[in-house]
C-alpha positions as CSV (number, residue, x, y, z in Angstrom):
1,M,153.2,134.4,106.0
2,S,150.5,137.1,106.1
3,T,151.5,140.7,106.1
4,P,149.7,143.7,107.5
5,I,147.5,145.6,105.2
6,Q,148.7,149.0,104.2
7,K,146.4,151.8,105.5
8,L,144.1,153.0,102.8
9,E,144.8,156.6,103.4
10,S,148.5,155.9,102.5
11,I,147.6,154.4,99.2
12,G,147.9,156.7,96.1
13,A,145.5,157.7,93.4
14,L,143.8,154.3,92.8
15,S,142.6,154.1,96.4
16,G,140.1,156.7,95.2
17,D,139.6,157.2,91.5
18,C,141.7,156.8,88.4
19,E,143.0,160.1,87.0
20,G,140.4,160.1,84.2
21,M,137.4,159.3,86.3
22,Q,135.9,162.4,87.7
23,D,132.2,163.1,87.8
24,G,130.9,166.6,87.4
25,P,129.0,168.1,90.4
26,D,125.6,167.9,88.7
27,Q,126.1,164.6,86.9
28,P,123.8,161.9,88.3
29,K,125.4,158.8,89.6
30,T,125.0,155.6,87.7
31,Q,124.1,152.4,89.6
32,S,127.7,151.2,88.9
33,Q,129.0,154.3,90.6
34,K,126.7,153.8,93.6
35,D,127.8,150.2,93.9
36,Y,131.5,151.2,93.6
37,E,131.1,153.9,96.3
38,E,129.3,151.4,98.6
39,G,132.0,148.8,98.0
40,R,134.8,151.3,98.7
41,G,133.1,152.3,101.9
42,Y,133.0,148.7,103.0
43,V,136.7,148.4,102.2
44,E,137.5,151.4,104.3
45,R,135.5,150.0,107.2
46,G,137.2,146.6,106.9
47,E,134.1,144.7,105.8
48,A,135.7,142.6,103.0
49,A,132.9,140.2,102.2
50,L,130.3,143.0,101.7
51,A,132.9,145.0,99.8
52,A,133.4,142.1,97.4
53,V,129.7,141.8,96.6
54,A,129.2,145.5,95.9
55,L,132.4,145.8,93.9
56,H,131.7,142.8,91.7
57,N,128.3,144.5,90.9
58,A,130.1,147.7,90.1
59,L,132.6,145.9,87.9
60,R,129.9,144.2,86.0
61,G,128.1,147.5,85.5
62,Y,131.2,149.3,84.4
63,E,132.0,146.5,81.9
64,E,128.5,146.9,80.4
65,E,128.9,150.6,80.2
66,G,132.4,150.3,78.6
67,N,133.7,152.5,81.5
68,R,137.4,151.5,81.6
69,E,138.3,153.9,84.4
70,G,135.5,152.6,86.5
71,M,136.6,149.1,85.9
72,A,140.2,149.9,87.0
73,N,138.9,151.5,90.2
74,A,136.6,148.6,91.0
75,L,139.4,146.1,90.3
76,N,141.8,148.0,92.6
77,Q,139.3,148.0,95.4
78,L,138.6,144.3,94.9
79,G,142.3,143.8,95.3
80,H,142.2,145.6,98.6
81,A,139.2,143.4,99.8
82,C,141.2,140.3,98.8
83,L,144.2,141.5,100.8
84,M,142.0,141.9,103.9
85,R,140.8,138.3,103.4
86,Q,144.4,137.1,102.8
87,E,143.4,135.9,99.4
88,Y,146.7,137.0,98.0
89,D,146.5,135.3,94.6
90,K,143.1,136.8,93.9
91,A,144.5,140.2,95.0
92,V,147.3,139.9,92.5
93,I,144.9,139.1,89.7
94,N,142.7,142.1,90.4
95,Y,145.7,144.5,90.7
96,K,147.1,143.1,87.4
97,K,143.9,143.8,85.5
98,A,143.7,147.3,87.0
99,W,147.3,147.9,85.9
100,E,146.6,146.8,82.4
101,I,143.7,149.2,82.1
102,C,145.9,152.1,83.5
103,E,148.5,151.4,80.9
104,E,145.9,151.3,78.2
105,L,144.5,154.6,79.4
106,E,148.1,156.1,79.7
107,D,147.6,156.7,83.4
108,P,151.2,156.3,84.7
109,Y,150.4,158.1,88.0
110,S,148.3,155.2,89.3
111,I,151.0,152.5,88.6
112,P,153.1,153.1,91.7
113,S,150.1,152.7,94.0
114,L,149.3,149.4,92.2
115,A,152.9,148.3,92.4
116,K,153.0,148.8,96.2
117,Q,149.8,146.8,96.6
118,M,150.9,144.1,94.3
119,A,154.2,143.8,96.2
120,E,152.3,143.3,99.4
121,A,150.0,140.7,97.7
122,Y,153.0,138.8,96.2
123,Q,154.7,138.8,99.6
124,G,151.6,137.4,101.3
125,A,151.5,134.7,98.6
126,G,155.1,133.8,99.3
127,D,156.3,135.0,95.8
128,Y,159.2,137.0,97.3
129,R,161.1,137.4,94.0
130,M,158.1,139.1,92.3
131,A,157.5,141.3,95.4
132,L,161.2,142.4,95.5
133,N,161.3,143.1,91.7
134,L,158.3,145.4,92.1
135,C,160.0,147.1,95.1
136,L,163.2,147.6,93.2
137,D,161.4,149.3,90.3
138,L,159.6,151.5,92.8
139,L,162.9,152.3,94.5
140,D,164.5,153.3,91.3
141,G,161.6,155.7,90.4
142,Y,161.5,157.3,93.9
143,Q,165.2,157.8,94.0
144,R,165.2,159.4,90.5
145,N,162.3,161.7,91.6
146,N,164.1,162.6,94.9
147,D,161.2,161.2,97.0
148,P,162.7,160.2,100.3
149,M,159.4,159.4,102.1
150,N,158.4,156.8,99.6
151,T,162.0,155.5,99.3
152,V,162.0,154.8,103.0
153,A,158.6,153.1,102.8
154,V,159.7,150.8,100.0
155,L,163.0,150.0,101.8
156,E,160.9,149.0,104.9
157,R,158.7,146.8,102.7
158,M,161.8,145.2,101.2
159,A,163.1,144.5,104.7
160,S,159.8,142.8,105.6
161,I,160.0,140.7,102.5
162,Y,163.6,139.7,103.2
163,I,162.6,138.7,106.8
164,D,159.8,136.5,105.5
165,S,162.2,134.9,103.0
166,G,164.8,134.2,105.8
167,E,167.4,136.7,104.5
168,K,168.0,138.6,107.7
169,E,171.2,140.2,106.6
170,K,169.6,141.7,103.5
171,A,166.7,142.9,105.7
172,A,169.2,144.6,108.1
173,D,170.9,146.3,105.1
174,A,167.5,147.6,103.9
175,Y,166.7,149.0,107.4
176,K,170.2,150.6,107.7
177,T,169.7,152.3,104.3
178,A,166.2,153.6,105.4
179,A,167.7,154.7,108.7
180,S,170.4,156.7,106.9
181,I,167.8,158.6,104.9
182,H,165.9,159.5,108.1
183,R,169.2,160.5,109.7
184,N,169.9,162.9,106.7
185,F,166.6,164.6,107.5
186,R,167.3,164.7,111.2
187,H,164.5,162.2,112.0
188,A,166.6,160.8,114.9
189,K,163.8,158.8,116.5
190,S,162.9,157.0,113.3
191,A,166.5,156.4,112.4
192,D,167.3,155.0,115.9
193,S,164.3,152.6,115.6
194,L,165.3,151.2,112.2
195,E,169.0,150.9,113.3
196,Q,167.8,148.9,116.3
197,K,165.8,146.6,114.1
198,A,168.9,146.1,111.9
199,A,171.1,145.4,114.9
200,E,168.7,142.8,116.1
201,L,168.5,141.1,112.7
202,V,172.3,141.0,112.5
203,K,172.5,139.5,115.9
204,D,169.9,136.8,115.0
205,A,171.8,136.0,111.8
206,E,175.1,135.3,113.6
């Protein structure tokens, strides 16, 4: 079952550039960088086919230059383009390659963004176990870092995965947990909405 694409503005560092890839103000752009920026623009406008062409050109150029940060960025954006086209297996491949480069470059800050996108891609592909494993890792990290906003987002993703896999009671539990976090921060409207979703799932599961 296909899943909605996460809004680009809500994606972390890799929706833009890897931590190590920052051009100086007077540094002329390479053709690879121009291709990358063109492709990223297409992604932001939802033009997946045009994005894929530009980003493949950028990736080739970055490979020739030996620019690993550029390669990671291009692969990440290619993953986004594949998600838009519901080519979930291809999205996973691109995200995995970007992940490997980020690990190689010791850029841990980009990993959570990739993990969120990979979870969405695995969900779309029907590999719910892999999607949930990624979510559980993210959940652990966000809870340790006392990050309630991202904790709630991951719990809602997990609920969506459980729904797709037919596990409505587990989905309800995820919504209830997310609702309790909202309730702690006095976000009554959000908490009420999630509790309603949980109640409907419990009713359906009976």
